[in-house]
C-alpha positions in Angstrom: 0.0 0.0 0.0 1.3 3.5 -0.7 2.6 5.4 2.3 1.2 8.8 3.4 3.8 10.7 1.3 3.2 8.5 -1.8 -0.4 9.6 -2.3 -2.0 12.8 -3.4 -5.6 14.1 -3.5 -7.7 13.6 -6.6 -10.8 15.4 -5.5 -11.7 13.7 -2.2 -9.9 10.5 -3.0 -6.3 9.7 -2.2 -4.5 8.2 -5.2 -0.9 7.1 -5.9 1.1 10.3 -6.7 2.1 9.0 -10.1 -1.5 8.3 -11.0 -3.0 11.7 -10.6 -1.8 13.2 -13.9 -3.4 10.3 -15.8 -6.7 10.7 -14.0 -6.8 14.5 -14.6 -6.0 13.8 -18.3 -9.0 11.5 -18.5 -11.2 14.1 -17.0 -10.2 16.8 -19.5 -10.2 14.3 -22.4 -13.9 13.8 -21.5 -14.9 17.4 -21.2 -12.7 19.1 -23.8 -15.4 19.4 -26.6 -17.9 21.0 -24.2 -15.5 22.9 -21.9 -16.3 26.4 -23.1 -20.1 25.8 -23.1 -19.9 24.3 -19.6 -17.9 27.3 -18.3 -20.6 29.6 -19.5 -23.4 27.5 -18.0 -21.6 26.8 -14.7 -20.6 30.4 -14.0 -23.5 32.2 -15.8 -20.8 33.8 -18.0 -19.0 35.2 -14.9 -15.7 33.4 -15.9 -15.3 36.0 -18.6 -15.4 38.8 -16.0 -12.8 37.0 -13.9 -10.5 36.4 -16.8 -10.9 40.0 -18.0 -9.9 41.2 -14.5 -6.8 38.9 -14.6 -5.9 40.2 -18.0 -6.1 43.8 -16.7 -3.2 43.0 -14.3 -0.7 41.6 -16.8 1.1 44.9 -17.5 2.1 43.4 -20.9 3.2 45.8 -23.6 3.5 45.6 -27.3 6.4 43.2 -28.1 6.1 41.4 -24.8 6.4 37.7 -24.2 3.8 35.7 -22.2 3.2 32.1 -21.2 -0.3 30.7 -20.5 0.2 27.6 -18.5 -2.6 25.0 -18.4 -4.3 27.4 -20.8 -6.9 25.0 -22.1 -9.1 26.6 -24.8 -7.1 29.8 -24.6 -9.2 32.6 -23.1 -6.2 34.2 -21.4 -4.0 33.6 -24.5 -6.5 35.4 -26.7 -6.3 38.5 -24.4 -2.6 38.4 -24.0 -2.0 38.0 -27.8 -4.0 41.2 -28.3 -1.9 42.9 -25.6 1.5 42.0 -27.0 0.6 42.5 -30.7 2.2 41.0 -33.7 5.7 41.8 -32.5 5.1 39.9 -29.3 4.7 36.2 -28.5 2.2 34.2 -26.4 2.9 30.5 -25.7 -0.2 28.5 -24.9 0.6 25.3 -23.0 -1.5 22.5 -21.6 -0.6 19.0 -20.4 -3.7 17.6 -22.1 -3.5 17.2 -25.9 -7.3 17.4 -26.4 -7.5 20.7 -24.6 -4.5 22.1 -26.4 -6.0 21.1 -29.7 -9.2 22.9 -28.8 -7.3 26.0 -27.8 -5.2 26.0 -31.0 -8.3 25.6 -33.2 -10.1 28.4 -31.4 -7.3 30.9 -31.7 -6.7 30.1 -35.4 -10.4 30.5 -36.0 -10.2 33.9 -34.3 -7.4 34.9 -36.7 -4.7 34.9 -34.0 -1.7 33.5 -35.9 1.9 34.6 -36.1 2.3 35.7 -32.4 1.0 32.6 -30.7 2.6 29.2 -30.5 1.6 26.0 -28.7 3.4 23.4 -26.5 2.1 20.3 -24.7 3.9 20.8 -21.4 3.7 19.9 -17.7 3.4 22.9 -15.4 5.8 21.2 -13.0 8.7 21.1 -15.5 8.2 23.8 -18.1 10.4 23.2 -21.2 11.5 26.9 -21.5 14.7 28.7 -20.7 15.2 30.7 -17.5 13.9 34.3 -17.6 11.9 33.8 -20.9 8.6 35.6 -20.2 7.4 39.0 -19.0 4.2 37.4 -17.6 3.1 33.9 -16.8 -0.6 33.0 -16.2 -2.4 29.9 -15.0 -6.1 30.1 -15.0 -8.2 27.4 -13.2 -5.4 24.9 -13.7 -3.2 25.0 -10.5 -5.7 22.9 -8.5 -5.2 20.0 -11.0 -1.4 20.0 -10.7 0.0 17.1 -8.7 2.8 19.1 -7.0 1.7 22.7 -6.8 4.9 24.0 -5.1 7.0 22.5 -7.9 4.8 24.1 -10.5 5.0 27.5 -8.9 8.8 27.2 -8.7 8.8 26.2 -12.4 6.7 29.2 -13.4 8.9 31.6 -11.4 12.0 30.2 -13.1 10.8 31.1 -16.6 9.9 34.7 -15.5 12.2 37.5 -16.4 13.4 39.7 -13.6 10.5 42.1 -13.0 8.1 39.6 -14.6 4.8 38.7 -13.0 3.0 35.4 -12.2 -0.9 35.6 -12.2 -2.8 32.6 -10.7 -6.6 32.8 -11.4 -8.3 30.0 -9.4 -11.3 29.1 -7.4 -10.8 29.9 -3.7 -12.7 30.1 -0.4 -15.8 32.3 0.0 -15.3 34.8 2.7 -18.9 34.6 3.9 -20.2 31.4 5.5 -23.7 31.9 4.0 -22.3 32.3 0.5 -20.1 29.3 1.2 -23.1 27.1 2.1 -25.0 28.2 -1.1 -21.8 27.6 -3.1 -21.5 24.1 -1.7 -25.1 23.2 -2.6 -24.6 24.5 -6.1 -21.2 22.7 -6.6 -22.3 19.3 -5.4 -25.9 19.2 -6.6 -26.3 21.3 -9.7 -22.8 21.1 -11.2 -22.7 17.3 -11.6 -26.3 17.5 -13.0 -25.2 20.0 -15.6 -22.2 17.8 -16.4 -24.4 14.8 -16.9 -27.0 16.6 -19.1 -24.7 18.8 -21.2 -21.4 16.9 -21.3 -22.6 13.4 -20.6 -20.2 13.2 -17.7 -21.3 13.8 -14.1 -18.3 12.2 -12.5 -15.8 14.6 -14.1 -17.7 17.6 -12.9 -18.0 16.1 -9.4 -14.2 15.8 -9.4 -13.9 19.4 -10.5 -16.1 20.5 -7.6 -14.1 18.4 -5.1 -10.8 19.7 -6.5 -11.9 23.2 -5.7 -12.5 22.3 -2.1 -9.1 20.7 -1.8 -7.3 23.7 -3.3 -5.4 25.9 -0.8 -7.3 28.9 0.5 -6.2 32.5 -0.2 -3.7 32.8 2.6 -2.2 29.4 2.1 -1.7 30.0 -1.6 -0.2 33.4 -0.9 2.4 31.7 1.4 3.1 29.2 -1.3 3.9 32.0 -3.8 6.3 33.5 -1.3 7.9 30.1 -0.7 8.5 29.7 -4.4 10.6 32.8 -4.3 8.1 35.4 -5.6 8.0 38.8 -4.1 5.4 41.6 -3.7 2.8 38.9 -3.4 -0.9 39.7 -2.9 -4.3 38.5 -4.0 -7.7 39.9 -5.1 -10.9 38.3 -4.1 -13.7 38.2 -6.7 -17.3 37.3 -6.2 -16.9 37.1 -2.4 -13.8 34.9 -2.6 -15.4 32.2 -4.8 -12.5 33.1 -7.1 -9.2 34.8 -6.4 -6.3 36.2 -8.4 -2.9 35.7 -6.8 0.0 37.6 -8.1 3.7 37.8 -7.4 6.9 39.1 -9.1 10.4 37.8 -9.8 12.6 40.5 -8.4 
């Protein structure tokens, strides 16, 4: 049997550490074709507001270089490609080939070519040189990473001095009443939507569980600092249901 340090959370389950990435891949293989539709339905379109806010913090300029880690279907990449312009570069990465394919098709359909490229990559060991990017983002992906501390260190490594990491992720509601309502939604309505729309209730049950197992705002803030980032802070959105954490490589 695996020991305590050989297992990791997969939602509310404990699974062998080496097995989590495969299980997460299977979840996103299942939901990739309906991912954008489900995001709109699950959040009532609010995910667009959250991503717009994160994009407002990038400080990217024309000619800049940005990395979108676990970028999926590319919402943040679209915004950053517009910010850096044709003389800049955005690299969209995801560990899941189906999600990366969906993101590439979407950006090409939107006419975003020439300043965007794609790489299937693991957030824990990014295949880029040190100090390559002005901004690194990870939107709703960190909670699915097996070793979050290692991923944060990897993202810091590829930041240029003065560059910024932005982590957009579900977090902990600051109000207990809101938290109770959110729990009811997450564990009753969300799997139902997954079953009806995507034909997969289990994957959306996992996604709800993974949110609850993700570090809260202060814990994640401490993790950014432990990874070597400075001037770290966070912004709560929608009463803490979502938070944007940010830190700089100084």
